[in-house]
C-alpha positions in Angstrom: 0.0 0.0 0.0 1.3 3.5 -0.8 1.3 5.8 2.2 -0.8 9.0 2.0 2.3 10.8 3.1 4.5 9.8 0.2 6.6 12.6 -1.3 5.8 14.4 -4.6 8.7 12.9 -6.4 7.3 9.4 -5.8 3.9 10.5 -7.0 5.5 12.0 -10.1 7.4 8.8 -10.7 4.2 6.8 -10.5 2.4 9.2 -12.8 5.3 8.9 -15.3 5.2 5.1 -15.2 1.4 5.1 -15.8 1.7 7.5 -18.7 4.5 5.4 -20.2 2.5 2.3 -20.0 -0.4 4.0 -21.6 1.8 5.3 -24.5 3.3 1.8 -25.0 -0.2 0.3 -25.1 -1.4 2.9 -27.6 1.6 2.2 -29.8 1.4 -1.6 -29.6 -1.5 -2.0 -32.0 -1.4 -5.4 -33.7 -2.3 -4.8 -37.4 -4.1 -7.3 -39.6 -1.9 -9.5 -41.9 -1.1 -7.9 -45.2 -1.8 -9.9 -48.3 -2.3 -7.8 -51.4 -4.7 -10.0 -53.4 -8.4 -9.4 -54.3 -10.3 -9.8 -51.0 -7.1 -9.1 -49.1 -5.7 -6.3 -47.0 -2.8 -3.9 -47.8 -1.0 -2.4 -44.9 0.8 0.7 -46.2 3.2 2.7 -44.1 2.5 6.5 -44.2 5.4 7.8 -42.2 6.4 8.9 -38.7 3.5 9.4 -36.2 2.2 12.8 -35.4 -0.6 13.8 -33.0 -3.0 14.3 -35.9 -4.2 11.1 -37.6 -3.4 11.2 -41.4 -6.4 11.0 -43.8 -6.1 8.5 -46.6 -8.6 7.4 -49.3 -9.0 4.5 -51.8 -11.6 4.2 -54.6 -13.7 7.0 -53.0 -13.7 5.5 -49.5 -11.8 6.8 -46.5 -9.3 4.4 -45.0 -8.7 3.1 -41.5 -5.4 4.6 -40.3 -3.6 3.1 -37.3 -0.4 3.8 -35.4 2.2 1.2 -34.5 5.6 1.7 -33.0 5.4 5.4 -33.6 4.5 5.2 -37.3 1.2 5.5 -39.1 -0.2 2.8 -41.4 -3.2 2.8 -43.8 -5.2 -0.4 -43.7 -6.7 -0.9 -47.1 -9.5 -3.4 -48.0 -9.0 -4.7 -51.6 -12.2 -5.6 -53.4 -12.7 -9.2 -54.7 -13.2 -7.7 -58.2 -9.9 -5.7 -58.1 -7.7 -6.3 -61.1 -4.0 -7.3 -60.6 -1.6 -4.5 -61.1 -0.8 -1.1 -59.7 -3.3 0.6 -57.3 -3.1 3.9 -55.5 -4.2 5.4 -52.2 -4.4 9.2 -51.8 -3.0 10.8 -48.6 -4.8 14.1 -48.1 -4.0 17.2 -46.2 -0.8 19.3 -46.4 1.3 18.0 -49.3 -1.3 15.7 -50.8 0.2 12.7 -52.5 -0.5 9.3 -54.0 1.1 6.1 -52.7 1.1 3.1 -55.0 0.9 -0.6 -54.1 0.7 -3.8 -56.2 -2.2 -6.2 -56.2 -1.5 -9.8 -57.3 -4.1 -12.2 -58.7 -5.7 -15.0 -56.7 -8.0 -17.8 -57.8 -10.5 -18.9 -55.3 -12.0 -22.4 -55.4 -15.6 -23.3 -56.3 -18.3 -24.4 -53.9 -21.5 -26.1 -55.1 -24.5 -26.1 -52.7 -28.0 -27.6 -52.9 -30.7 -25.4 -51.4 -34.1 -27.2 -50.8 -36.0 -23.9 -50.6 -36.1 -22.9 -54.3 -37.2 -19.3 -53.5 -33.8 -18.8 -51.8 -32.2 -19.4 -55.2 -34.9 -17.9 -57.5 -36.9 -15.4 -55.4 -40.4 -14.4 -56.5 -41.5 -10.8 -57.2 -42.4 -10.0 -53.6 -39.1 -11.5 -52.4 -37.2 -9.3 -54.9 -38.9 -6.1 -53.6 -37.9 -7.1 -50.1 -34.3 -7.9 -51.2 -34.0 -4.5 -52.9 -35.1 -2.8 -49.7 -32.8 -4.8 -47.5 -29.9 -4.3 -49.9 -30.1 -0.6 -49.2 -30.2 -1.1 -45.4 -27.1 -3.4 -45.6 -25.3 -0.9 -47.8 -26.0 1.9 -45.2 -24.6 -0.2 -42.4 -21.4 -1.0 -44.3 -20.8 2.6 -45.4 -20.8 4.0 -41.8 -17.8 6.1 -40.6 -17.2 6.8 -36.9 -14.0 8.6 -35.8 -12.2 6.4 -33.2 -8.6 6.9 -32.0 -7.0 3.5 -31.4 -8.8 0.5 -32.9 -8.3 -3.2 -32.0 -7.7 -4.8 -35.4 -6.7 -8.3 -34.2 -10.0 -10.1 -33.6 -11.0 -12.9 -31.3 -12.9 -15.7 -33.0 -16.6 -14.8 -32.6 -17.9 -18.3 -32.0 -16.5 -21.7 -31.0 -16.8 -23.9 -34.1 -15.2 -25.3 -37.2 -14.3 -23.0 -40.1 -16.6 -24.6 -42.7 -16.5 -22.3 -45.7 -13.6 -19.9 -46.3 -13.8 -16.4 -47.7 -13.9 -15.9 -51.5 -15.4 -19.1 -52.7 -17.0 -19.0 -56.2 -20.5 -20.1 -55.3 -23.1 -22.1 -57.2 -26.5 -22.7 -55.7 -28.5 -25.5 -57.3 -26.0 -25.3 -60.2 -26.5 -21.5 -60.7 -23.6 -19.2 -60.3 -23.9 -16.5 -57.6 -21.7 -13.8 -56.0 -18.4 -15.0 -54.3 -18.6 -15.8 -50.7 -18.0 -12.5 -48.9 -17.4 -13.9 -45.4 -16.2 -16.8 -43.3 -18.6 -19.6 -42.2 -18.1 -21.1 -38.8 -20.2 -24.3 -38.2 -21.6 -24.7 -34.7 -24.7 -26.1 -33.0 -27.8 -23.9 -32.7 -27.7 -21.9 -29.6 -23.9 -21.5 -29.4 -23.1 -18.0 -28.1 -21.7 -15.5 -30.6 -19.3 -12.9 -29.1 -18.1 -9.5 -30.4 -14.5 -10.0 -31.6 -13.5 -6.5 -30.5 -15.0 -3.4 -28.9 -17.6 -1.5 -30.9 -21.1 -0.1 -31.3 -24.1 -2.0 -32.7 -24.8 -0.3 -36.0 -27.9 -2.2 -37.0 -29.9 -5.4 -36.5 -32.6 -7.1 -38.5 -34.1 -10.1 -40.2 -33.1 -10.3 -43.9 -34.2 -12.6 -46.7 -30.9 -14.2 -47.4 -29.0 -13.4 -44.2 -31.7 -14.2 -41.6 -31.2 -12.7 -38.2 -28.3 -10.3 -38.5 -26.2 -7.9 -36.4 -23.7 -5.3 -37.6 -21.0 -4.0 -35.3 -19.2 -0.7 -36.0 -15.6 -0.9 -34.6 -14.7 2.6 -35.9 -13.0 4.1 -38.9 -15.0 2.1 -41.5 -14.3 -1.3 -39.9 -17.6 -3.0 -39.8 -18.4 -6.7 -39.0 -21.6 -8.6 -39.8 -23.1 -11.7 -38.2 -25.8 -13.7 -40.1 -28.2 -16.6 -39.7 -28.5 -16.1 -36.0 -31.1 -18.0 -33.9 -31.4 -15.1 -31.4 -30.2 -11.5 -31.3 -29.4 -10.3 -27.8 -28.3 -6.7 -28.6 -30.0 -3.6 -30.0 -28.9 -0.6 -32.2 -26.4 1.7 -30.4 -25.5 -0.7 -27.7 -21.8 -0.3 -26.7 -19.9 -3.6 -26.8 -16.6 -4.7 -25.2 -14.5 -7.5 -26.7 -16.1 -10.8 -25.8 -19.7 -9.5 -25.1 -22.4 -11.9 -26.3 -24.5 -10.5 -29.2 -26.7 -13.6 -29.8 -26.6 -17.3 -30.7 -25.9 -19.4 -33.8 -29.0 -20.4 -35.8 -30.3 -21.5 -39.2 -32.3 -18.4 -40.4 -32.1 -17.2 -44.0 -30.4 -19.1 -46.8 -28.6 -22.0 -45.0 -27.9 -25.7 -45.4 -27.1 -26.1 -41.7 -26.5 -24.3 -38.4 -23.5 -21.9 -38.7 -22.4 -18.3 -38.3 -21.6 -16.3 -41.5 -19.1 -13.6 -40.4 -18.2 -10.8 -42.7 -15.5 -8.1 -42.1 -15.8 -4.9 -44.1 -13.0 -2.3 -44.4 -13.5 0.9 -46.4 -16.8 -0.5 -47.5 -15.1 -3.5 -48.9 -15.6 -7.1 -47.8 -12.3 -8.8 -47.0 -11.0 -12.1 -45.6 -11.8 -12.2 -41.8 -8.9 -14.6 -41.2 -6.5 -11.7 -41.8 -7.8 -10.1 -38.6 -7.9 -13.2 -36.4 -5.5 -13.1 -33.5 -5.0 -16.9 -33.5 -4.7 -17.1 -37.3 -1.3 -18.1 -38.9 0.1 -16.7 -42.1 
């Protein structure tokens, strides 16, 4: 126990140690793995850290910028439809400049699924009207921007289960080609708790035609995560979440072939491979 009569120098020393630990923590951000392929993430160094966070843009979307070991980095989500070759981000502010990076090609494997509910493959007119409305709601959730200082970009696994369908699969439902798989599927029994992989704010919740019961979490600076096919939703819009908080349970709602969680990670309004953010993932 520290005596109430301790001298000012000792108090100053304690304050200096606390401040140093805080600074070390603020500068020890673990960045996502960089893999510059379609659906991947480019981690681009911007220069020595200053008090003001640099502002960077790519394809009309503002980028997450994080500081590590006293230097700033832009964290760039690369779209699945990005062409291999030279790409650029724009660093705005005093001395605006472009920074180039190279995207290399990647071929994702195919996945063929049989869906018993034919409307989930070929929706009727009423379904299509609902889907169009929901598409706008989903787009609004993914396009959010919330200024946050330091962001945790190394995620905990949101549910205990088996990684059943990786990101980027070229999907065929009942023999018909559909959009590539824009998330990571984790198979688990119905009722298995789903946890927030990092701190954030609930951006939206809802029941959607394809996605079923769904939660969106805004982690700040355009980093949004989505959780689909849930059995139960235990949070509501604007709830503040800490890492590990339960948001609901695994289910079979929407277009599914079995109980699982579909988990999407969106960066600068671009869906990217969630495994690049997982703390226990290996290169």
